Each structure stands twice: as C-alpha cells, then as structure tokens.
DRENBA-182402 format. One line per field, with one value per residue (C-alpha): x, y, z; chain; residue in three letters. Coordinates in pm, whole numbers, plus 50000, padded with zeros to 5 digits. Layout:
N
u <- X  ...
v <- Y  ...
w <- Z  ...
mol <- A  ...
type <- ALA  ...
//
This chain:
89
u <- 51312  51189  51097  50860  50766  50406  50290  49921  49856  49564  49236  49389  49584  49255  49099  49393  49473  49843  50058  50301  50404  50668  50545  50790  50743  50940  51154  51098  50728  50516  50315  50002  50116  50174  49829  49665  49838  49731  49371  49376  49534  49319  48966  48851  49057  48946  48678  48908  49203  49033  49071  49404  49595  49324  49271  48996  49222  49167  49463  49813  50086  50451  50754  51055  50891  50817  50483  50513  50398  50167  50403  50689  50882  50955  51295  51407  51398  51144  50889  50539  50306  49930  49791  49413  49243  49197  48870  48761  48558
v <- 50941  50653  50309  50153  49785  49735  49385  49296  48999  48758  48886  49223  49027  48891  49239  49395  49092  49128  49024  49314  49614  49885  50242  50520  50849  51175  51287  51141  51048  50999  50686  50896  50994  50630  50531  50805  50672  50315  50435  50613  50315  50042  50177  49845  49925  50287  50225  49992  50230  50564  50513  50337  50605  50663  50504  50271  50113  49736  49681  49627  49825  49730  49898  49671  49417  49657  49801  50171  50510  50690  50982  50775  50908  50636  50579  50427  50047  50029  49747  49827  49536  49577  49295  49272  49136  48762  48608  48253  48013
w <- 49203  49417  49289  49541  49521  49633  49725  49745  49971  50011  49864  49770  49507  49372  49356  49170  48956  49042  49336  49310  49105  49105  49129  49045  49230  49216  49508  49852  49850  50158  50220  50171  49819  49733  49861  49650  49339  49419  49467  49129  48956  49116  49142  49286  49598  49638  49905  50098  50093  50156  50533  50504  50688  50950  51290  51160  50900  50884  50648  50787  50611  50634  50482  50444  50676  50962  51069  51016  51126  50883  50832  50692  50394  50138  49980  49655  49684  49968  49966  50088  50170  50204  50417  50455  50766  50765  50871  50892  51086
mol <- A  A  A  A  A  A  A  A  A  A  A  A  A  A  A  A  A  A  A  A  A  A  A  A  A  A  A  A  A  A  A  A  A  A  A  A  A  A  A  A  A  A  A  A  A  A  A  A  A  A  A  A  A  A  A  A  A  A  A  A  A  A  A  A  A  A  A  A  A  A  A  A  A  A  A  A  A  A  A  A  A  A  A  A  A  A  A  A  A
type <- MET  ALA  ARG  ILE  ARG  VAL  LYS  TYR  LEU  LEU  TRP  LEU  ARG  ASP  LYS  THR  GLY  ILE  SER  GLU  GLU  VAL  ILE  VAL  LEU  PRO  GLY  SER  PRO  SER  LEU  GLU  GLU  LEU  ILE  ARG  ILE  ILE  MET  ASP  LYS  HIS  LEU  GLU  LEU  ARG  ASP  LEU  LEU  LYS  ASN  LEU  LEU  GLY  PRO  ASP  ASN  PRO  ILE  ILE  ILE  THR  VAL  ASN  GLY  LYS  THR  ILE  ASN  ARG  ASN  ILE  VAL  LEU  LYS  ASP  GLY  ASP  THR  VAL  LYS  LEU  ILE  PRO  PRO  VAL  SER  GLY  GLY
//
C-alpha cells in the first residue's frame, strides 16, 4: 500500500478547495494511476488533467521535489506536487 501526499499549488488549490491530501493506493502505483484517481475525485480538474501525462501538458509535476518522467512508479511516502503555469502582466 502506498500513501501519496498530493499538493495542489496556486490556482489548483482554489479549484480543489484544498492545498493537499493523502491518497492511498494499493501496491506500487504509477503516476498515471494517481492522476486518474485525482480526476475522478476532483471533477473540476478533469479537463486540466486529461493531458497531464502528454507532451502538451502545461502543469509541472514533481515527485519529492524533482521533475519526473511520466513512467515513474510511486512509493509509500512520496509527495507529488501539481504546479500550474503562472501568467501575469
């Protein structure tokens, strides 16, 4: 079983209404499995996250503070941060 801490930064926090949560997954889950669960749990993020693992992904994903490869296998205690693009003027 893997307990994964997911942190939602900037306006993703506003969309979900939370800054972080712990999601428990069986075995050694992939990042893709985690993203599917987040999409099912937070419908307001579904359109934003559906391309999260593709080449056109505007959201930065880090695991334990490092930018990662899409095929990463998550481990118990990992922290995944979803960081949206920042725009301003």
